[in-house]
TORKOL-4160 file (C-alpha; in steps of 0.2 Angstrom, whole numbers, padded with zeros to 4 digits, m for minus):
340
<pt num="1" X="0402" Y="0668" Z="0430"/>
<pt num="2" X="0385" Y="0659" Z="0431"/>
<pt num="3" X="0379" Y="0667" Z="0415"/>
<pt num="4" X="0394" Y="0660" Z="0406"/>
<pt num="5" X="0390" Y="0642" Z="0411"/>
<pt num="6" X="0373" Y="0642" Z="0402"/>
<pt num="7" X="0371" Y="0629" Z="0387"/>
<pt num="8" X="0370" Y="0635" Z="0370"/>
<pt num="9" X="0354" Y="0630" Z="0361"/>
<pt num="10" X="0354" Y="0629" Z="0342"/>
<pt num="11" X="0337" Y="0628" Z="0333"/>
<pt num="12" X="0337" Y="0621" Z="0315"/>
<pt num="13" X="0322" Y="0625" Z="0303"/>
<pt num="14" X="0321" Y="0614" Z="0288"/>
<pt num="15" X="0310" Y="0623" Z="0274"/>
<pt num="16" X="0301" Y="0610" Z="0263"/>
<pt num="17" X="0298" Y="0613" Z="0245"/>
<pt num="18" X="0281" Y="0613" Z="0237"/>
<pt num="19" X="0272" Y="0618" Z="0252"/>
<pt num="20" X="0277" Y="0603" Z="0263"/>
<pt num="21" X="0262" Y="0593" Z="0270"/>
<pt num="22" X="0250" Y="0606" Z="0263"/>
<pt num="23" X="0258" Y="0606" Z="0245"/>
<pt num="24" X="0249" Y="0599" Z="0228"/>
<pt num="25" X="0261" Y="0587" Z="0221"/>
<pt num="26" X="0253" Y="0571" Z="0229"/>
<pt num="27" X="0236" Y="0577" Z="0223"/>
<pt num="28" X="0242" Y="0576" Z="0204"/>
<pt num="29" X="0247" Y="0557" Z="0207"/>
<pt num="30" X="0231" Y="0553" Z="0217"/>
<pt num="31" X="0220" Y="0561" Z="0203"/>
<pt num="32" X="0229" Y="0551" Z="0190"/>
<pt num="33" X="0226" Y="0535" Z="0200"/>
<pt num="34" X="0207" Y="0539" Z="0202"/>
<pt num="35" X="0206" Y="0543" Z="0184"/>
<pt num="36" X="0214" Y="0525" Z="0180"/>
<pt num="37" X="0202" Y="0517" Z="0192"/>
<pt num="38" X="0187" Y="0526" Z="0185"/>
<pt num="39" X="0192" Y="0520" Z="0167"/>
<pt num="40" X="0195" Y="0502" Z="0174"/>
<pt num="41" X="0178" Y="0501" Z="0182"/>
<pt num="42" X="0170" Y="0509" Z="0167"/>
<pt num="43" X="0178" Y="0495" Z="0156"/>
<pt num="44" X="0171" Y="0482" Z="0169"/>
<pt num="45" X="0154" Y="0489" Z="0167"/>
<pt num="46" X="0155" Y="0489" Z="0148"/>
<pt num="47" X="0160" Y="0471" Z="0148"/>
<pt num="48" X="0147" Y="0466" Z="0160"/>
<pt num="49" X="0133" Y="0474" Z="0151"/>
<pt num="50" X="0138" Y="0467" Z="0134"/>
<pt num="51" X="0134" Y="0449" Z="0126"/>
<pt num="52" X="0146" Y="0438" Z="0117"/>
<pt num="53" X="0143" Y="0445" Z="0100"/>
<pt num="54" X="0146" Y="0464" Z="0106"/>
<pt num="55" X="0162" Y="0459" Z="0115"/>
<pt num="56" X="0169" Y="0449" Z="0099"/>
<pt num="57" X="0165" Y="0465" Z="0089"/>
<pt num="58" X="0174" Y="0476" Z="0102"/>
<pt num="59" X="0189" Y="0465" Z="0101"/>
<pt num="60" X="0189" Y="0466" Z="0082"/>
<pt num="61" X="0187" Y="0484" Z="0082"/>
<pt num="62" X="0203" Y="0487" Z="0092"/>
<pt num="63" X="0213" Y="0474" Z="0082"/>
<pt num="64" X="0224" Y="0482" Z="0069"/>
<pt num="65" X="0222" Y="0476" Z="0051"/>
<pt num="66" X="0235" Y="0477" Z="0038"/>
<pt num="67" X="0230" Y="0485" Z="0021"/>
<pt num="68" X="0240" Y="0490" Z="0006"/>
<pt num="69" X="0234" Y="0508" Z="0003"/>
<pt num="70" X="0249" Y="0515" Z="m0006"/>
<pt num="71" X="0255" Y="0526" Z="0008"/>
<pt num="72" X="0238" Y="0534" Z="0011"/>
<pt num="73" X="0237" Y="0526" Z="0029"/>
<pt num="74" X="0227" Y="0513" Z="0037"/>
<pt num="75" X="0214" Y="0511" Z="0050"/>
<pt num="76" X="0195" Y="0515" Z="0049"/>
<pt num="77" X="0196" Y="0526" Z="0034"/>
<pt num="78" X="0210" Y="0515" Z="0026"/>
<pt num="79" X="0219" Y="0530" Z="0018"/>
<pt num="80" X="0202" Y="0538" Z="0011"/>
<pt num="81" X="0196" Y="0556" Z="0014"/>
<pt num="82" X="0178" Y="0560" Z="0020"/>
<pt num="83" X="0170" Y="0574" Z="0011"/>
<pt num="84" X="0158" Y="0587" Z="0017"/>
<pt num="85" X="0143" Y="0576" Z="0011"/>
<pt num="86" X="0149" Y="0561" Z="0020"/>
<pt num="87" X="0156" Y="0553" Z="0005"/>
<pt num="88" X="0173" Y="0544" Z="0006"/>
<pt num="89" X="0185" Y="0547" Z="m0007"/>
<pt num="90" X="0203" Y="0544" Z="m0011"/>
<pt num="91" X="0215" Y="0543" Z="m0025"/>
<pt num="92" X="0204" Y="0531" Z="m0035"/>
<pt num="93" X="0188" Y="0541" Z="m0034"/>
<pt num="94" X="0173" Y="0542" Z="m0023"/>
<pt num="95" X="0166" Y="0528" Z="m0014"/>
<pt num="96" X="0150" Y="0524" Z="m0004"/>
<pt num="97" X="0145" Y="0535" Z="0010"/>
<pt num="98" X="0152" Y="0529" Z="0027"/>
<pt num="99" X="0141" Y="0530" Z="0043"/>
<pt num="100" X="0151" Y="0539" Z="0056"/>
<pt num="101" X="0149" Y="0533" Z="0074"/>
<pt num="102" X="0139" Y="0544" Z="0085"/>
<pt num="103" X="0141" Y="0545" Z="0104"/>
<pt num="104" X="0130" Y="0547" Z="0119"/>
<pt num="105" X="0118" Y="0532" Z="0115"/>
<pt num="106" X="0111" Y="0521" Z="0129"/>
<pt num="107" X="0121" Y="0506" Z="0123"/>
<pt num="108" X="0139" Y="0511" Z="0123"/>
<pt num="109" X="0143" Y="0497" Z="0110"/>
<pt num="110" X="0129" Y="0502" Z="0098"/>
<pt num="111" X="0143" Y="0512" Z="0088"/>
<pt num="112" X="0151" Y="0496" Z="0082"/>
<pt num="113" X="0136" Y="0487" Z="0077"/>
<pt num="114" X="0135" Y="0493" Z="0059"/>
<pt num="115" X="0152" Y="0489" Z="0056"/>
<pt num="116" X="0156" Y="0474" Z="0065"/>
<pt num="117" X="0139" Y="0464" Z="0065"/>
<pt num="118" X="0142" Y="0445" Z="0063"/>
<pt num="119" X="0126" Y="0443" Z="0053"/>
<pt num="120" X="0126" Y="0432" Z="0037"/>
<pt num="121" X="0120" Y="0442" Z="0022"/>
<pt num="122" X="0103" Y="0437" Z="0016"/>
<pt num="123" X="0104" Y="0431" Z="m0002"/>
<pt num="124" X="0088" Y="0432" Z="m0013"/>
<pt num="125" X="0089" Y="0424" Z="m0030"/>
<pt num="126" X="0076" Y="0429" Z="m0042"/>
<pt num="127" X="0074" Y="0421" Z="m0060"/>
<pt num="128" X="0068" Y="0432" Z="m0074"/>
<pt num="129" X="0061" Y="0424" Z="m0090"/>
<pt num="130" X="0067" Y="0432" Z="m0106"/>
<pt num="131" X="0064" Y="0428" Z="m0124"/>
<pt num="132" X="0076" Y="0417" Z="m0133"/>
<pt num="133" X="0092" Y="0425" Z="m0140"/>
<pt num="134" X="0091" Y="0439" Z="m0127"/>
<pt num="135" X="0107" Y="0441" Z="m0115"/>
<pt num="136" X="0109" Y="0451" Z="m0100"/>
<pt num="137" X="0124" Y="0464" Z="m0099"/>
<pt num="138" X="0133" Y="0453" Z="m0087"/>
<pt num="139" X="0133" Y="0437" Z="m0099"/>
<pt num="140" X="0133" Y="0446" Z="m0116"/>
<pt num="141" X="0150" Y="0443" Z="m0124"/>
<pt num="142" X="0157" Y="0433" Z="m0109"/>
<pt num="143" X="0156" Y="0416" Z="m0118"/>
<pt num="144" X="0147" Y="0409" Z="m0103"/>
<pt num="145" X="0130" Y="0401" Z="m0104"/>
<pt num="146" X="0116" Y="0409" Z="m0094"/>
<pt num="147" X="0107" Y="0397" Z="m0083"/>
<pt num="148" X="0088" Y="0401" Z="m0083"/>
<pt num="149" X="0074" Y="0390" Z="m0077"/>
<pt num="150" X="0070" Y="0387" Z="m0096"/>
<pt num="151" X="0088" Y="0381" Z="m0099"/>
<pt num="152" X="0089" Y="0368" Z="m0084"/>
<pt num="153" X="0090" Y="0350" Z="m0089"/>
<pt num="154" X="0073" Y="0342" Z="m0087"/>
<pt num="155" X="0067" Y="0325" Z="m0089"/>
<pt num="156" X="0060" Y="0321" Z="m0106"/>
<pt num="157" X="0042" Y="0319" Z="m0106"/>
<pt num="158" X="0036" Y="0301" Z="m0104"/>
<pt num="159" X="0032" Y="0292" Z="m0120"/>
<pt num="160" X="0016" Y="0281" Z="m0117"/>
<pt num="161" X="0021" Y="0269" Z="m0131"/>
<pt num="162" X="0039" Y="0267" Z="m0124"/>
<pt num="163" X="0032" Y="0264" Z="m0106"/>
<pt num="164" X="0020" Y="0251" Z="m0112"/>
<pt num="165" X="0034" Y="0242" Z="m0122"/>
<pt num="166" X="0045" Y="0242" Z="m0106"/>
<pt num="167" X="0031" Y="0235" Z="m0096"/>
<pt num="168" X="0027" Y="0222" Z="m0108"/>
<pt num="169" X="0045" Y="0217" Z="m0109"/>
<pt num="170" X="0046" Y="0216" Z="m0090"/>
<pt num="171" X="0031" Y="0205" Z="m0088"/>
<pt num="172" X="0038" Y="0194" Z="m0102"/>
<pt num="173" X="0055" Y="0192" Z="m0092"/>
<pt num="174" X="0045" Y="0189" Z="m0076"/>
<pt num="175" X="0035" Y="0175" Z="m0085"/>
<pt num="176" X="0050" Y="0167" Z="m0092"/>
<pt num="177" X="0059" Y="0167" Z="m0075"/>
<pt num="178" X="0044" Y="0159" Z="m0066"/>
<pt num="179" X="0043" Y="0146" Z="m0080"/>
<pt num="180" X="0061" Y="0141" Z="m0079"/>
<pt num="181" X="0061" Y="0139" Z="m0060"/>
<pt num="182" X="0044" Y="0130" Z="m0061"/>
<pt num="183" X="0052" Y="0118" Z="m0074"/>
<pt num="184" X="0067" Y="0116" Z="m0063"/>
<pt num="185" X="0057" Y="0112" Z="m0047"/>
<pt num="186" X="0045" Y="0099" Z="m0055"/>
<pt num="187" X="0060" Y="0091" Z="m0064"/>
<pt num="188" X="0069" Y="0088" Z="m0047"/>
<pt num="189" X="0053" Y="0082" Z="m0038"/>
<pt num="190" X="0049" Y="0070" Z="m0052"/>
<pt num="191" X="0066" Y="0062" Z="m0052"/>
<pt num="192" X="0066" Y="0060" Z="m0033"/>
<pt num="193" X="0049" Y="0053" Z="m0033"/>
<pt num="194" X="0054" Y="0040" Z="m0047"/>
<pt num="195" X="0069" Y="0034" Z="m0037"/>
<pt num="196" X="0065" Y="0020" Z="m0026"/>
<pt num="197" X="0079" Y="0023" Z="m0015"/>
<pt num="198" X="0073" Y="0041" Z="m0012"/>
<pt num="199" X="0055" Y="0038" Z="m0011"/>
<pt num="200" X="0054" Y="0042" Z="0008"/>
<pt num="201" X="0065" Y="0058" Z="0006"/>
<pt num="202" X="0052" Y="0068" Z="m0004"/>
<pt num="203" X="0048" Y="0077" Z="0013"/>
<pt num="204" X="0066" Y="0081" Z="0016"/>
<pt num="205" X="0066" Y="0092" Z="0001"/>
<pt num="206" X="0060" Y="0110" Z="0001"/>
<pt num="207" X="0059" Y="0124" Z="m0012"/>
<pt num="208" X="0058" Y="0142" Z="m0007"/>
<pt num="209" X="0056" Y="0156" Z="m0020"/>
<pt num="210" X="0064" Y="0173" Z="m0016"/>
<pt num="211" X="0066" Y="0189" Z="m0026"/>
<pt num="212" X="0085" Y="0183" Z="m0027"/>
<pt num="213" X="0081" Y="0166" Z="m0035"/>
<pt num="214" X="0077" Y="0148" Z="m0029"/>
<pt num="215" X="0083" Y="0140" Z="m0013"/>
<pt num="216" X="0083" Y="0121" Z="m0014"/>
<pt num="217" X="0085" Y="0115" Z="0005"/>
<pt num="218" X="0089" Y="0098" Z="0010"/>
<pt num="219" X="0083" Y="0097" Z="0028"/>
<pt num="220" X="0084" Y="0083" Z="0042"/>
<pt num="221" X="0068" Y="0074" Z="0048"/>
<pt num="222" X="0066" Y="0064" Z="0064"/>
<pt num="223" X="0074" Y="0047" Z="0059"/>
<pt num="224" X="0080" Y="0053" Z="0042"/>
<pt num="225" X="0096" Y="0062" Z="0044"/>
<pt num="226" X="0106" Y="0069" Z="0029"/>
<pt num="227" X="0123" Y="0068" Z="0037"/>
<pt num="228" X="0131" Y="0056" Z="0050"/>
<pt num="229" X="0129" Y="0063" Z="0067"/>
<pt num="230" X="0142" Y="0076" Z="0072"/>
<pt num="231" X="0150" Y="0073" Z="0055"/>
<pt num="232" X="0152" Y="0081" Z="0038"/>
<pt num="233" X="0151" Y="0064" Z="0030"/>
<pt num="234" X="0136" Y="0064" Z="0018"/>
<pt num="235" X="0124" Y="0049" Z="0019"/>
<pt num="236" X="0123" Y="0039" Z="0003"/>
<pt num="237" X="0105" Y="0043" Z="m0001"/>
<pt num="238" X="0108" Y="0062" Z="0002"/>
<pt num="239" X="0122" Y="0060" Z="m0010"/>
<pt num="240" X="0111" Y="0053" Z="m0023"/>
<pt num="241" X="0098" Y="0068" Z="m0019"/>
<pt num="242" X="0112" Y="0080" Z="m0022"/>
<pt num="243" X="0117" Y="0072" Z="m0039"/>
<pt num="244" X="0099" Y="0074" Z="m0045"/>
<pt num="245" X="0100" Y="0093" Z="m0040"/>
<pt num="246" X="0116" Y="0095" Z="m0049"/>
<pt num="247" X="0110" Y="0087" Z="m0065"/>
<pt num="248" X="0095" Y="0097" Z="m0065"/>
<pt num="249" X="0105" Y="0114" Z="m0064"/>
<pt num="250" X="0119" Y="0108" Z="m0075"/>
<pt num="251" X="0114" Y="0118" Z="m0090"/>
<pt num="252" X="0109" Y="0133" Z="m0081"/>
<pt num="253" X="0121" Y="0149" Z="m0082"/>
<pt num="254" X="0116" Y="0157" Z="m0065"/>
<pt num="255" X="0128" Y="0157" Z="m0050"/>
<pt num="256" X="0126" Y="0146" Z="m0035"/>
<pt num="257" X="0128" Y="0149" Z="m0016"/>
<pt num="258" X="0129" Y="0134" Z="m0003"/>
<pt num="259" X="0126" Y="0136" Z="0015"/>
<pt num="260" X="0126" Y="0124" Z="0030"/>
<pt num="261" X="0115" Y="0126" Z="0045"/>
<pt num="262" X="0114" Y="0116" Z="0062"/>
<pt num="263" X="0102" Y="0116" Z="0076"/>
<pt num="264" X="0105" Y="0125" Z="0094"/>
<pt num="265" X="0112" Y="0109" Z="0102"/>
<pt num="266" X="0130" Y="0113" Z="0108"/>
<pt num="267" X="0143" Y="0102" Z="0099"/>
<pt num="268" X="0161" Y="0103" Z="0102"/>
<pt num="269" X="0176" Y="0092" Z="0098"/>
<pt num="270" X="0194" Y="0094" Z="0105"/>
<pt num="271" X="0203" Y="0108" Z="0097"/>
<pt num="272" X="0188" Y="0120" Z="0096"/>
<pt num="273" X="0178" Y="0111" Z="0083"/>
<pt num="274" X="0160" Y="0118" Z="0084"/>
<pt num="275" X="0144" Y="0120" Z="0075"/>
<pt num="276" X="0152" Y="0134" Z="0065"/>
<pt num="277" X="0166" Y="0122" Z="0058"/>
<pt num="278" X="0153" Y="0108" Z="0056"/>
<pt num="279" X="0141" Y="0118" Z="0046"/>
<pt num="280" X="0155" Y="0125" Z="0035"/>
<pt num="281" X="0162" Y="0107" Z="0032"/>
<pt num="282" X="0145" Y="0101" Z="0027"/>
<pt num="283" X="0142" Y="0115" Z="0015"/>
<pt num="284" X="0159" Y="0112" Z="0007"/>
<pt num="285" X="0155" Y="0093" Z="0006"/>
<pt num="286" X="0139" Y="0098" Z="m0004"/>
<pt num="287" X="0149" Y="0108" Z="m0016"/>
<pt num="288" X="0161" Y="0094" Z="m0019"/>
<pt num="289" X="0146" Y="0082" Z="m0024"/>
<pt num="290" X="0139" Y="0095" Z="m0036"/>
<pt num="291" X="0156" Y="0098" Z="m0044"/>
<pt num="292" X="0158" Y="0079" Z="m0046"/>
<pt num="293" X="0141" Y="0079" Z="m0054"/>
<pt num="294" X="0147" Y="0091" Z="m0068"/>
<pt num="295" X="0143" Y="0108" Z="m0061"/>
<pt num="296" X="0156" Y="0121" Z="m0066"/>
<pt num="297" X="0166" Y="0126" Z="m0051"/>
<pt num="298" X="0166" Y="0144" Z="m0057"/>
<pt num="299" X="0148" Y="0146" Z="m0054"/>
<pt num="300" X="0150" Y="0145" Z="m0035"/>
<pt num="301" X="0151" Y="0162" Z="m0027"/>
<pt num="302" X="0150" Y="0158" Z="m0008"/>
<pt num="303" X="0151" Y="0143" Z="0003"/>
<pt num="304" X="0147" Y="0147" Z="0020"/>
<pt num="305" X="0143" Y="0139" Z="0037"/>
<pt num="306" X="0130" Y="0148" Z="0047"/>
<pt num="307" X="0129" Y="0136" Z="0063"/>
<pt num="308" X="0112" Y="0140" Z="0072"/>
<pt num="309" X="0110" Y="0158" Z="0067"/>
<pt num="310" X="0097" Y="0156" Z="0054"/>
<pt num="311" X="0085" Y="0143" Z="0060"/>
<pt num="312" X="0071" Y="0136" Z="0049"/>
<pt num="313" X="0060" Y="0134" Z="0065"/>
<pt num="314" X="0064" Y="0149" Z="0076"/>
<pt num="315" X="0051" Y="0144" Z="0089"/>
<pt num="316" X="0061" Y="0127" Z="0091"/>
<pt num="317" X="0079" Y="0130" Z="0088"/>
<pt num="318" X="0084" Y="0112" Z="0092"/>
<pt num="319" X="0072" Y="0105" Z="0080"/>
<pt num="320" X="0078" Y="0092" Z="0067"/>
<pt num="321" X="0072" Y="0104" Z="0052"/>
<pt num="322" X="0085" Y="0117" Z="0057"/>
<pt num="323" X="0099" Y="0105" Z="0052"/>
<pt num="324" X="0099" Y="0107" Z="0033"/>
<pt num="325" X="0109" Y="0112" Z="0017"/>
<pt num="326" X="0104" Y="0126" Z="0006"/>
<pt num="327" X="0108" Y="0127" Z="m0012"/>
<pt num="328" X="0103" Y="0144" Z="m0019"/>
<pt num="329" X="0101" Y="0148" Z="m0038"/>
<pt num="330" X="0104" Y="0166" Z="m0040"/>
<pt num="331" X="0090" Y="0171" Z="m0052"/>
<pt num="332" X="0084" Y="0188" Z="m0047"/>
<pt num="333" X="0068" Y="0195" Z="m0052"/>
<pt num="334" X="0068" Y="0207" Z="m0067"/>
<pt num="335" X="0066" Y="0226" Z="m0064"/>
<pt num="336" X="0065" Y="0240" Z="m0076"/>
<pt num="337" X="0081" Y="0247" Z="m0070"/>
<pt num="338" X="0091" Y="0231" Z="m0074"/>
<pt num="339" X="0083" Y="0230" Z="m0092"/>
<pt num="340" X="0087" Y="0247" Z="m0097"/>
């Protein structure tokens, strides 16, 4: 009776396929993982050991390029076939030998250097002299002129007679200019000295010879001002002085420029009227007097006010001489380039 009350124990055994824990399926996956990691670290080593030029060449090597090879394929050989002697040939005949990559070098990217090097080709130009009438194979019958050192345009040889004539003409033109400006300066000085009203104003007149022409400047002196203080109204004796200048330059054909100048003493009226406006108004008033004298208005090319930016006495910017009117006769010095 006791034996029939004992529990029944059932033992289940599950058989695992592939050998269970000691099987080889997981080893295949692990081997693939290790192979990928080795390739990854090899790539990192190549990138670290290469400079920028090699990296750019490596990227270009693996970049596919499109080519129209007529169904012969694309890639490194571009549809061509390598012969036993290393000559690349296709349907259009043999081509130049191709350098095949070799492996096992110390630098893993040296295989790409010959194909992807980023160097500019060195161009050497050689000139060869040939007798007249002889053409090369590349130019014969092409209708294009061959450029040789002998056919290059060259400056004609100097003619001593022509150069001497030009130099003489230049000297004659310079003498003519100097004589005309001297005559003009003497004429103005004599007329001013002969006028009893202007006898004391000879020191107010200045003549400056420049490469561009002649500057006739009417400057202020202590006690002898050309304009009313702070005004563009011309003093009567200054007006007479300007009439003499206008009559002297009346028959000349050269253009004229007039500029007004002030000293550095600040001057300002209501409404922002300053030395700039004052100098410009005085220059324009001078133009009107010269025009009334008979000077053609079309000869004036510029009327400007420069305030105190161009002082006659830079060391004393508030000096009376800095307040002036400048009438410039544009008569530039002659040069060979202008005479040709």
